[in-house]
C-alpha positions as CSV (number, residue, x, y, z in Angstrom):
1,X,0.0,0.0,0.0
2,X,2.9,2.4,0.7
3,X,4.2,2.1,-2.8
4,X,0.7,2.8,-4.2
5,X,0.5,6.0,-2.1
6,X,4.0,7.0,-3.2
7,X,3.0,6.5,-6.8
8,X,-0.1,8.6,-6.3
9,X,1.8,11.3,-4.5
10,X,4.3,11.5,-7.4
11,X,1.4,11.8,-9.8
12,X,-0.1,14.7,-7.8
13,X,3.4,16.4,-7.7
14,X,3.6,16.0,-11.4
15,X,0.3,17.8,-11.9
16,X,1.4,20.5,-9.4
17,X,4.7,20.9,-11.3
18,X,2.9,21.3,-14.6
19,X,0.4,23.7,-13.2
20,X,3.2,25.8,-11.7
21,X,5.1,25.8,-15.0
22,X,2.0,27.0,-16.9
23,X,0.7,29.5,-14.4
24,X,3.5,30.2,-11.9
25,X,4.7,33.2,-13.8
26,X,1.6,35.1,-12.9
27,X,2.6,34.9,-9.2
28,X,5.4,37.3,-10.2
29,X,2.7,39.9,-11.0
30,X,2.1,40.2,-7.3
31,X,5.5,39.1,-6.0
32,X,8.2,40.1,-8.5
33,X,10.9,37.8,-6.9
34,X,8.7,34.8,-7.7
35,X,9.9,35.1,-11.3
36,X,13.3,33.5,-10.5
37,X,12.1,30.1,-9.2
38,X,9.5,30.0,-12.0
39,X,12.2,30.6,-14.6
40,X,14.2,27.7,-13.1
41,X,11.1,25.4,-13.3
42,X,10.2,26.6,-16.8
43,X,13.8,26.0,-18.1
44,X,13.8,22.6,-16.6
45,X,10.5,21.7,-18.2
46,X,11.7,23.0,-21.5
47,X,14.8,20.8,-21.1
48,X,12.6,17.8,-20.5
49,X,10.5,18.5,-23.6
50,X,13.2,19.7,-26.0
51,X,16.4,17.9,-24.9
52,X,14.9,14.9,-23.3
53,X,16.1,15.4,-19.8
54,X,14.9,12.9,-17.3
55,X,12.2,14.0,-14.8
56,X,12.8,12.6,-11.4
57,X,9.1,12.5,-10.7
58,X,8.5,10.2,-13.7
59,X,11.2,7.8,-12.4
60,X,9.7,7.9,-8.9
61,X,6.2,7.3,-10.1
62,X,7.2,4.4,-12.4
63,X,9.3,2.8,-9.7
64,X,6.6,3.1,-7.0
65,X,3.8,1.8,-9.2
66,X,5.9,-1.1,-10.4
67,X,6.7,-2.0,-6.7
68,X,3.0,-1.8,-5.9
69,X,2.3,-4.3,-8.7
70,X,0.6,-1.7,-10.9
71,X,1.3,-0.7,-14.5
72,X,4.0,2.1,-14.5
73,X,4.0,5.1,-16.8
74,X,4.5,4.5,-20.5
75,X,8.0,5.0,-21.9
76,X,7.0,8.3,-23.3
77,X,6.4,9.7,-19.8
78,X,3.9,11.5,-17.7
79,X,2.4,13.9,-20.3
80,X,1.9,11.1,-22.9
81,X,0.3,8.9,-20.2
82,X,-2.0,11.4,-18.5
83,X,-2.6,14.3,-20.9
84,X,-2.0,13.5,-24.5
85,X,-5.1,11.8,-25.8
86,X,-7.0,12.7,-22.6
87,X,-7.1,16.5,-22.4
88,X,-6.3,17.0,-26.1
89,X,-6.0,14.8,-29.1
90,X,-2.5,13.5,-29.9
91,X,-2.2,15.5,-33.1
92,X,-2.5,18.7,-31.1
93,X,0.5,18.0,-28.9
94,X,2.6,20.7,-30.6
95,X,-0.3,23.2,-30.3
96,X,-0.7,22.4,-26.6
97,X,3.1,23.0,-26.1
98,X,2.8,26.3,-28.0
99,X,-0.1,27.3,-25.8
100,X,2.0,26.6,-22.7
101,X,5.0,28.5,-24.1
102,X,2.7,31.5,-25.0
103,X,1.1,31.5,-21.5
104,X,4.6,31.5,-19.9
105,X,5.8,34.2,-22.2
106,X,2.8,36.4,-21.5
107,X,3.1,35.9,-17.7
108,X,6.8,36.9,-17.9
109,X,6.0,39.9,-20.1
110,X,3.3,41.0,-17.7
111,X,5.6,40.6,-14.7
112,X,8.3,42.7,-16.5
113,X,5.8,45.4,-17.4
114,X,4.4,45.6,-13.8
115,X,7.8,45.6,-12.3
116,X,9.0,48.4,-14.6
117,X,5.8,50.3,-13.7
118,X,6.3,49.9,-10.0
119,X,10.0,50.9,-10.2
120,X,9.0,54.1,-12.1
121,X,6.4,54.9,-9.5
122,X,8.9,54.5,-6.8
123,X,11.4,56.8,-8.6
124,X,8.7,59.5,-9.1
125,X,7.7,59.2,-5.4
126,X,11.3,59.8,-4.3
127,X,11.5,63.2,-6.1
C-alpha cells in the first residue's frame, strides 16, 4: 500500500509541477521575486521536452507503481500517459506545447511590465 500511495503522490506532484510551469509566472505579477524560481522550473520543463532530460518524478512514479504491482507510466512519460489523448488529441501536442509557451511568455512579459511600472512609480515618489 505504501508504494501505491507514493505513486499517487508522485502523480499529484507531477500535476502540481505542470500547473506551476504553466501559471506560476503570474505569481510574479504580485510578488516580483517569484519570477526566479518560476524561470528555473520553466527552463527545466523546456529541457525535458526539447532535450529529453529525465524527470525525477517520472522515475519515482514508475518505480513506486511497479513496486506496488501496478502498471507504470509508458516509456513516453507523464504527459503522454495522463494528458495526450485525454485532455487534447495526440495530433494537437505541438499546439498544446505552443499554448503553454505562450502562456509562460505572457506571464513573464506582464511581470516585467508591472515591475517596470512599480519601479518608475517609486522613482517618481522619491523626487
